[in-house]
Gaussian input, Z-matrix of N, CA and C with variables (Angstrom, degrees):
# hf/3-21g

backbone

0 1
 N
 C     1     B1
 C     2     B2     1     A1
 N     3     B3     2     A2     1     D1
 C     4     B4     3     A3     2     D2
 C     5     B5     4     A4     3     D3
 N     6     B6     5     A5     4     D4
 C     7     B7     6     A6     5     D5
 C     8     B8     7     A7     6     D6
 N     9     B9     8     A8     7     D7
 C    10    B10     9     A9     8     D8
 C    11    B11    10    A10     9     D9
 N    12    B12    11    A11    10    D10
 C    13    B13    12    A12    11    D11
 C    14    B14    13    A13    12    D12
 N    15    B15    14    A14    13    D13
 C    16    B16    15    A15    14    D14
 C    17    B17    16    A16    15    D15
 N    18    B18    17    A17    16    D16
 C    19    B19    18    A18    17    D17
 C    20    B20    19    A19    18    D18
 N    21    B21    20    A20    19    D19
 C    22    B22    21    A21    20    D20
 C    23    B23    22    A22    21    D21
 N    24    B24    23    A23    22    D22
 C    25    B25    24    A24    23    D23
 C    26    B26    25    A25    24    D24
 N    27    B27    26    A26    25    D25
 C    28    B28    27    A27    26    D26
 C    29    B29    28    A28    27    D27
 N    30    B30    29    A29    28    D28
 C    31    B31    30    A30    29    D29
 C    32    B32    31    A31    30    D30
 N    33    B33    32    A32    31    D31
 C    34    B34    33    A33    32    D32
 C    35    B35    34    A34    33    D33
 N    36    B36    35    A35    34    D34
 C    37    B37    36    A36    35    D35
 C    38    B38    37    A37    36    D36
 N    39    B39    38    A38    37    D37
 C    40    B40    39    A39    38    D38
 C    41    B41    40    A40    39    D39
 N    42    B42    41    A41    40    D40
 C    43    B43    42    A42    41    D41
 C    44    B44    43    A43    42    D42
 N    45    B45    44    A44    43    D43
 C    46    B46    45    A45    44    D44
 C    47    B47    46    A46    45    D45
 N    48    B48    47    A47    46    D46
 C    49    B49    48    A48    47    D47
 C    50    B50    49    A49    48    D48
 N    51    B51    50    A50    49    D49
 C    52    B52    51    A51    50    D50
 C    53    B53    52    A52    51    D51
 N    54    B54    53    A53    52    D52
 C    55    B55    54    A54    53    D53
 C    56    B56    55    A55    54    D54
 N    57    B57    56    A56    55    D55
 C    58    B58    57    A57    56    D56
 C    59    B59    58    A58    57    D57
 N    60    B60    59    A59    58    D58
 C    61    B61    60    A60    59    D59
 C    62    B62    61    A61    60    D60
 N    63    B63    62    A62    61    D61
 C    64    B64    63    A63    62    D62
 C    65    B65    64    A64    63    D63
 N    66    B66    65    A65    64    D64
 C    67    B67    66    A66    65    D65
 C    68    B68    67    A67    66    D66
 N    69    B69    68    A68    67    D67
 C    70    B70    69    A69    68    D68
 C    71    B71    70    A70    69    D69
 N    72    B72    71    A71    70    D70
 C    73    B73    72    A72    71    D71
 C    74    B74    73    A73    72    D72
 N    75    B75    74    A74    73    D73
 C    76    B76    75    A75    74    D74
 C    77    B77    76    A76    75    D75
 N    78    B78    77    A77    76    D76
 C    79    B79    78    A78    77    D77
 C    80    B80    79    A79    78    D78
 N    81    B81    80    A80    79    D79
 C    82    B82    81    A81    80    D80
 C    83    B83    82    A82    81    D81
 N    84    B84    83    A83    82    D82
 C    85    B85    84    A84    83    D83
 C    86    B86    85    A85    84    D84
 N    87    B87    86    A86    85    D85
 C    88    B88    87    A87    86    D86
 C    89    B89    88    A88    87    D87
 N    90    B90    89    A89    88    D88
 C    91    B91    90    A90    89    D89
 C    92    B92    91    A91    90    D90
 N    93    B93    92    A92    91    D91
 C    94    B94    93    A93    92    D92
 C    95    B95    94    A94    93    D93
 N    96    B96    95    A95    94    D94
 C    97    B97    96    A96    95    D95
 C    98    B98    97    A97    96    D96
 N    99    B99    98    A98    97    D97
 C   100   B100    99    A99    98    D98
 C   101   B101   100   A100    99    D99
 N   102   B102   101   A101   100   D100
 C   103   B103   102   A102   101   D101
 C   104   B104   103   A103   102   D102
 N   105   B105   104   A104   103   D103
 C   106   B106   105   A105   104   D104
 C   107   B107   106   A106   105   D105
 N   108   B108   107   A107   106   D106
 C   109   B109   108   A108   107   D107
 C   110   B110   109   A109   108   D108
 N   111   B111   110   A110   109   D109
 C   112   B112   111   A111   110   D110
 C   113   B113   112   A112   111   D111
 N   114   B114   113   A113   112   D112
 C   115   B115   114   A114   113   D113
 C   116   B116   115   A115   114   D114
 N   117   B117   116   A116   115   D115
 C   118   B118   117   A117   116   D116
 C   119   B119   118   A118   117   D117
 N   120   B120   119   A119   118   D118
 C   121   B121   120   A120   119   D119
 C   122   B122   121   A121   120   D120
 N   123   B123   122   A122   121   D121
 C   124   B124   123   A123   122   D122
 C   125   B125   124   A124   123   D123
 N   126   B126   125   A125   124   D124
 C   127   B127   126   A126   125   D125
 C   128   B128   127   A127   126   D126
 N   129   B129   128   A128   127   D127
 C   130   B130   129   A129   128   D128
 C   131   B131   130   A130   129   D129
 N   132   B132   131   A131   130   D130
 C   133   B133   132   A132   131   D131
 C   134   B134   133   A133   132   D132
 N   135   B135   134   A134   133   D133
 C   136   B136   135   A135   134   D134
 C   137   B137   136   A136   135   D135
 N   138   B138   137   A137   136   D136
 C   139   B139   138   A138   137   D137
 C   140   B140   139   A139   138   D138
 N   141   B141   140   A140   139   D139
 C   142   B142   141   A141   140   D140
 C   143   B143   142   A142   141   D141
 N   144   B144   143   A143   142   D142
 C   145   B145   144   A144   143   D143
 C   146   B146   145   A145   144   D144
 N   147   B147   146   A146   145   D145
 C   148   B148   147   A147   146   D146
 C   149   B149   148   A148   147   D147
 N   150   B150   149   A149   148   D148
 C   151   B151   150   A150   149   D149
 C   152   B152   151   A151   150   D150
 N   153   B153   152   A152   151   D151
 C   154   B154   153   A153   152   D152
 C   155   B155   154   A154   153   D153
 N   156   B156   155   A155   154   D154
 C   157   B157   156   A156   155   D155
 C   158   B158   157   A157   156   D156
 N   159   B159   158   A158   157   D157
 C   160   B160   159   A159   158   D158
 C   161   B161   160   A160   159   D159
 N   162   B162   161   A161   160   D160
 C   163   B163   162   A162   161   D161
 C   164   B164   163   A163   162   D162
 N   165   B165   164   A164   163   D163
 C   166   B166   165   A165   164   D164
 C   167   B167   166   A166   165   D165
 N   168   B168   167   A167   166   D166
 C   169   B169   168   A168   167   D167
 C   170   B170   169   A169   168   D168
 N   171   B171   170   A170   169   D169
 C   172   B172   171   A171   170   D170
 C   173   B173   172   A172   171   D171
 N   174   B174   173   A173   172   D172
 C   175   B175   174   A174   173   D173
 C   176   B176   175   A175   174   D174
 N   177   B177   176   A176   175   D175
 C   178   B178   177   A177   176   D176
 C   179   B179   178   A178   177   D177
 N   180   B180   179   A179   178   D178
 C   181   B181   180   A180   179   D179
 C   182   B182   181   A181   180   D180
 N   183   B183   182   A182   181   D181
 C   184   B184   183   A183   182   D182
 C   185   B185   184   A184   183   D183
 N   186   B186   185   A185   184   D184
 C   187   B187   186   A186   185   D185
 C   188   B188   187   A187   186   D186
 N   189   B189   188   A188   187   D187
 C   190   B190   189   A189   188   D188
 C   191   B191   190   A190   189   D189
 N   192   B192   191   A191   190   D190
 C   193   B193   192   A192   191   D191
 C   194   B194   193   A193   192   D192
 N   195   B195   194   A194   193   D193
 C   196   B196   195   A195   194   D194
 C   197   B197   196   A196   195   D195
 N   198   B198   197   A197   196   D196
 C   199   B199   198   A198   197   D197
 C   200   B200   199   A199   198   D198
 N   201   B201   200   A200   199   D199
 C   202   B202   201   A201   200   D200
 C   203   B203   202   A202   201   D201
 N   204   B204   203   A203   202   D202
 C   205   B205   204   A204   203   D203
 C   206   B206   205   A205   204   D204
 N   207   B207   206   A206   205   D205
 C   208   B208   207   A207   206   D206
 C   209   B209   208   A208   207   D207
 N   210   B210   209   A209   208   D208
 C   211   B211   210   A210   209   D209
 C   212   B212   211   A211   210   D210
 N   213   B213   212   A212   211   D211
 C   214   B214   213   A213   212   D212
 C   215   B215   214   A214   213   D213
 N   216   B216   215   A215   214   D214
 C   217   B217   216   A216   215   D215
 C   218   B218   217   A217   216   D216
 N   219   B219   218   A218   217   D217
 C   220   B220   219   A219   218   D218
 C   221   B221   220   A220   219   D219
 N   222   B222   221   A221   220   D220
 C   223   B223   222   A222   221   D221
 C   224   B224   223   A223   222   D222
 N   225   B225   224   A224   223   D223
 C   226   B226   225   A225   224   D224
 C   227   B227   226   A226   225   D225
 N   228   B228   227   A227   226   D226
 C   229   B229   228   A228   227   D227
 C   230   B230   229   A229   228   D228

   B1=1.4394
   B2=1.5173
   B3=1.2802
   B4=1.4561
   B5=1.5110
   B6=1.3122
   B7=1.4572
   B8=1.5170
   B9=1.3186
   B10=1.4579
   B11=1.5145
   B12=1.3014
   B13=1.4537
   B14=1.5177
   B15=1.3079
   B16=1.4543
   B17=1.5138
   B18=1.3385
   B19=1.4553
   B20=1.5215
   B21=1.3277
   B22=1.4492
   B23=1.5272
   B24=1.3415
   B25=1.4608
   B26=1.5303
   B27=1.3129
   B28=1.4608
   B29=1.5132
   B30=1.3118
   B31=1.4674
   B32=1.5264
   B33=1.3223
   B34=1.4607
   B35=1.5266
   B36=1.3152
   B37=1.4554
   B38=1.5279
   B39=1.3000
   B40=1.4585
   B41=1.5180
   B42=1.3169
   B43=1.4563
   B44=1.5222
   B45=1.3181
   B46=1.4512
   B47=1.5143
   B48=1.3295
   B49=1.4553
   B50=1.5245
   B51=1.3168
   B52=1.4521
   B53=1.5207
   B54=1.3355
   B55=1.4548
   B56=1.5202
   B57=1.3087
   B58=1.4567
   B59=1.5139
   B60=1.3249
   B61=1.4582
   B62=1.5195
   B63=1.3236
   B64=1.4583
   B65=1.5143
   B66=1.3151
   B67=1.4523
   B68=1.5220
   B69=1.3200
   B70=1.4650
   B71=1.5159
   B72=1.3347
   B73=1.4620
   B74=1.5217
   B75=1.3219
   B76=1.4576
   B77=1.5202
   B78=1.3118
   B79=1.4637
   B80=1.5180
   B81=1.3275
   B82=1.4577
   B83=1.5142
   B84=1.3241
   B85=1.4560
   B86=1.5219
   B87=1.3250
   B88=1.4586
   B89=1.5204
   B90=1.3263
   B91=1.4568
   B92=1.5226
   B93=1.3262
   B94=1.4635
   B95=1.5263
   B96=1.3307
   B97=1.4639
   B98=1.5266
   B99=1.3207
   B100=1.4604
   B101=1.5158
   B102=1.3150
   B103=1.4576
   B104=1.5232
   B105=1.3308
   B106=1.4565
   B107=1.5189
   B108=1.2942
   B109=1.4573
   B110=1.5095
   B111=1.3154
   B112=1.4574
   B113=1.5022
   B114=1.3218
   B115=1.4566
   B116=1.5175
   B117=1.3473
   B118=1.4650
   B119=1.5213
   B120=1.3188
   B121=1.4637
   B122=1.5229
   B123=1.3317
   B124=1.4733
   B125=1.5209
   B126=1.3318
   B127=1.4560
   B128=1.5173
   B129=1.3267
   B130=1.4623
   B131=1.5237
   B132=1.3305
   B133=1.4539
   B134=1.5211
   B135=1.3394
   B136=1.4567
   B137=1.5225
   B138=1.3311
   B139=1.4596
   B140=1.5200
   B141=1.3219
   B142=1.4572
   B143=1.5196
   B144=1.3256
   B145=1.4552
   B146=1.5318
   B147=1.3198
   B148=1.4551
   B149=1.5221
   B150=1.3153
   B151=1.4510
   B152=1.5202
   B153=1.3204
   B154=1.4656
   B155=1.5153
   B156=1.3111
   B157=1.4629
   B158=1.5214
   B159=1.3163
   B160=1.4717
   B161=1.5258
   B162=1.3158
   B163=1.4617
   B164=1.5247
   B165=1.3195
   B166=1.4643
   B167=1.5203
   B168=1.3248
   B169=1.4640
   B170=1.5242
   B171=1.3097
   B172=1.4580
   B173=1.5226
   B174=1.3353
   B175=1.4627
   B176=1.5208
   B177=1.2963
   B178=1.4565
   B179=1.5257
   B180=1.3376
   B181=1.4570
   B182=1.5272
   B183=1.3297
   B184=1.4627
   B185=1.5253
   B186=1.3221
   B187=1.4636
   B188=1.5302
   B189=1.3192
   B190=1.4694
   B191=1.5320
   B192=1.3264
   B193=1.4623
   B194=1.5310
   B195=1.3412
   B196=1.4649
   B197=1.5289
   B198=1.3336
   B199=1.4665
   B200=1.5287
   B201=1.3258
   B202=1.4678
   B203=1.5302
   B204=1.3341
   B205=1.4648
   B206=1.5220
   B207=1.3270
   B208=1.4698
   B209=1.5320
   B210=1.3121
   B211=1.4715
   B212=1.5280
   B213=1.3284
   B214=1.4757
   B215=1.5148
   B216=1.3343
   B217=1.4533
   B218=1.5193
   B219=1.3317
   B220=1.4627
   B221=1.5322
   B222=1.3129
   B223=1.4675
   B224=1.5206
   B225=1.3219
   B226=1.4604
   B227=1.5251
   B228=1.3288
   B229=1.4749
   B230=1.4992
   A1=110.02
   A2=115.79
   A3=121.77
   A4=107.50
   A5=116.52
   A6=121.93
   A7=108.84
   A8=115.70
   A9=121.02
   A10=108.40
   A11=116.58
   A12=120.53
   A13=106.61
   A14=116.70
   A15=122.34
   A16=109.02
   A17=116.65
   A18=120.81
   A19=107.88
   A20=116.19
   A21=121.60
   A22=110.33
   A23=115.93
   A24=123.54
   A25=112.69
   A26=115.48
   A27=121.53
   A28=112.53
   A29=117.30
   A30=119.70
   A31=112.13
   A32=116.97
   A33=122.89
   A34=112.97
   A35=117.63
   A36=118.88
   A37=107.83
   A38=115.84
   A39=120.62
   A40=111.52
   A41=114.40
   A42=121.92
   A43=106.08
   A44=117.51
   A45=120.84
   A46=108.57
   A47=114.94
   A48=120.44
   A49=108.82
   A50=116.88
   A51=122.09
   A52=107.98
   A53=115.05
   A54=120.29
   A55=107.64
   A56=117.19
   A57=121.24
   A58=109.67
   A59=116.89
   A60=121.14
   A61=107.61
   A62=116.76
   A63=120.25
   A64=111.80
   A65=116.71
   A66=120.36
   A67=107.87
   A68=116.94
   A69=120.34
   A70=105.81
   A71=116.35
   A72=119.29
   A73=113.80
   A74=118.19
   A75=120.58
   A76=109.90
   A77=115.21
   A78=121.89
   A79=107.13
   A80=116.29
   A81=120.43
   A82=108.99
   A83=116.02
   A84=121.55
   A85=107.34
   A86=116.18
   A87=122.82
   A88=106.71
   A89=115.08
   A90=121.83
   A91=109.53
   A92=119.98
   A93=121.67
   A94=112.09
   A95=116.70
   A96=120.50
   A97=109.55
   A98=115.37
   A99=122.38
   A100=108.37
   A101=116.03
   A102=122.83
   A103=109.17
   A104=116.45
   A105=122.93
   A106=106.61
   A107=116.28
   A108=119.80
   A109=110.23
   A110=114.86
   A111=119.16
   A112=111.03
   A113=113.64
   A114=121.76
   A115=108.00
   A116=115.94
   A117=119.10
   A118=111.02
   A119=116.02
   A120=121.15
   A121=113.09
   A122=117.40
   A123=121.45
   A124=112.37
   A125=117.08
   A126=120.90
   A127=114.13
   A128=117.33
   A129=121.87
   A130=110.13
   A131=116.53
   A132=121.17
   A133=109.39
   A134=115.91
   A135=122.20
   A136=108.00
   A137=116.79
   A138=121.78
   A139=108.57
   A140=115.72
   A141=122.06
   A142=107.72
   A143=116.95
   A144=122.23
   A145=107.97
   A146=115.63
   A147=122.21
   A148=109.73
   A149=117.41
   A150=121.67
   A151=106.13
   A152=117.06
   A153=121.12
   A154=112.52
   A155=117.76
   A156=120.32
   A157=110.90
   A158=118.09
   A159=120.68
   A160=111.08
   A161=117.19
   A162=120.49
   A163=110.32
   A164=117.00
   A165=120.55
   A166=111.88
   A167=117.35
   A168=120.57
   A169=110.99
   A170=117.14
   A171=122.41
   A172=112.87
   A173=117.27
   A174=120.68
   A175=110.88
   A176=115.96
   A177=122.43
   A178=107.05
   A179=116.43
   A180=122.77
   A181=111.29
   A182=117.94
   A183=120.54
   A184=111.33
   A185=116.82
   A186=120.91
   A187=110.29
   A188=117.17
   A189=121.03
   A190=110.42
   A191=116.10
   A192=120.74
   A193=110.58
   A194=116.90
   A195=120.78
   A196=111.40
   A197=116.97
   A198=120.25
   A199=111.60
   A200=117.22
   A201=120.82
   A202=110.37
   A203=116.66
   A204=120.35
   A205=110.17
   A206=116.60
   A207=120.91
   A208=110.24
   A209=117.69
   A210=122.36
   A211=110.95
   A212=116.82
   A213=120.62
   A214=110.76
   A215=117.42
   A216=120.44
   A217=111.17
   A218=117.90
   A219=121.59
   A220=110.77
   A221=117.13
   A222=121.07
   A223=111.64
   A224=116.60
   A225=121.77
   A226=113.91
   A227=118.19
   A228=121.08
   A229=110.61
   D1=142.54
   D2=176.28
   D3=-108.56
   D4=131.53
   D5=-179.74
   D6=-97.43
   D7=124.07
   D8=175.76
   D9=-117.81
   D10=133.33
   D11=171.45
   D12=-104.71
   D13=119.07
   D14=-175.37
   D15=-107.51
   D16=127.00
   D17=176.91
   D18=-88.45
   D19=130.57
   D20=-174.17
   D21=-118.88
   D22=135.95
   D23=174.17
   D24=62.40
   D25=-179.13
   D26=-178.15
   D27=-71.68
   D28=-26.69
   D29=-177.09
   D30=-76.05
   D31=-3.15
   D32=175.62
   D33=58.68
   D34=31.41
   D35=173.49
   D36=-68.87
   D37=153.14
   D38=-174.81
   D39=-105.93
   D40=142.76
   D41=171.26
   D42=-125.86
   D43=128.52
   D44=178.54
   D45=-98.06
   D46=131.97
   D47=-177.40
   D48=-131.07
   D49=132.32
   D50=176.97
   D51=-102.30
   D52=130.48
   D53=178.86
   D54=-124.14
   D55=124.28
   D56=176.03
   D57=-89.90
   D58=120.62
   D59=173.63
   D60=-89.14
   D61=119.73
   D62=179.42
   D63=-102.05
   D64=-11.23
   D65=179.91
   D66=-156.90
   D67=105.12
   D68=173.35
   D69=-91.53
   D70=117.64
   D71=-172.94
   D72=-125.29
   D73=0.81
   D74=-178.78
   D75=-138.46
   D76=133.23
   D77=175.51
   D78=-139.73
   D79=131.00
   D80=-179.95
   D81=-153.38
   D82=141.55
   D83=173.37
   D84=-124.31
   D85=124.82
   D86=176.69
   D87=-128.60
   D88=117.55
   D89=-176.60
   D90=51.17
   D91=-112.07
   D92=-177.55
   D93=-111.45
   D94=29.81
   D95=176.88
   D96=-125.08
   D97=133.91
   D98=176.86
   D99=-113.15
   D100=129.28
   D101=-178.54
   D102=-112.17
   D103=130.39
   D104=171.09
   D105=-122.07
   D106=124.37
   D107=-179.86
   D108=-123.24
   D109=152.75
   D110=179.39
   D111=-176.64
   D112=-163.49
   D113=-177.86
   D114=-116.70
   D115=131.00
   D116=-179.60
   D117=-85.73
   D118=-177.33
   D119=-176.25
   D120=-67.03
   D121=-13.59
   D122=176.87
   D123=-97.70
   D124=5.79
   D125=-179.86
   D126=80.71
   D127=12.16
   D128=-178.59
   D129=-94.17
   D130=144.07
   D131=174.28
   D132=-73.25
   D133=133.82
   D134=-179.75
   D135=-134.81
   D136=137.47
   D137=174.49
   D138=-124.35
   D139=127.49
   D140=175.71
   D141=-104.79
   D142=135.97
   D143=179.82
   D144=-119.47
   D145=125.88
   D146=-178.57
   D147=-120.97
   D148=151.33
   D149=166.69
   D150=-74.49
   D151=121.33
   D152=-172.04
   D153=-58.16
   D154=-46.11
   D155=-178.31
   D156=-61.91
   D157=-44.64
   D158=178.87
   D159=-66.61
   D160=-37.16
   D161=178.41
   D162=-62.40
   D163=-44.35
   D164=178.93
   D165=-65.84
   D166=-36.05
   D167=177.25
   D168=-68.78
   D169=-34.70
   D170=-173.17
   D171=-81.99
   D172=-38.82
   D173=-176.78
   D174=-77.21
   D175=139.74
   D176=174.91
   D177=-103.84
   D178=85.14
   D179=-172.94
   D180=-60.53
   D181=-42.28
   D182=179.65
   D183=-60.50
   D184=-43.89
   D185=178.54
   D186=-64.75
   D187=-42.46
   D188=178.80
   D189=-60.13
   D190=-43.49
   D191=-179.90
   D192=-62.79
   D193=-45.41
   D194=-179.91
   D195=-62.05
   D196=-43.21
   D197=179.38
   D198=-65.84
   D199=-37.99
   D200=178.42
   D201=-64.99
   D202=-42.96
   D203=178.56
   D204=-63.05
   D205=-42.82
   D206=178.47
   D207=-60.74
   D208=-42.50
   D209=178.78
   D210=-63.41
   D211=-44.25
   D212=-179.97
   D213=-63.16
   D214=-40.47
   D215=178.25
   D216=-63.23
   D217=-37.42
   D218=177.33
   D219=-65.01
   D220=-37.33
   D221=179.12
   D222=-66.37
   D223=-31.48
   D224=-176.32
   D225=-85.79
   D226=0.67
   D227=179.34
   D228=-75.56

């Protein structure tokens, strides 16, 4: 699930929305923007756009890799 916090109206109240990506099928980097596109749990096309530098600072790639390996090993038991 991907968590999006959406700012609504001028008063900047927050609405939290969870979107399940069931198929990530597009990846693109242009200058300092990273695009991930796919299909959500409702079958709708969704594209997320990130600032590449902030995305790299925010993601813990080593931790993600370790967790993925741990998950794969559990599947193979």
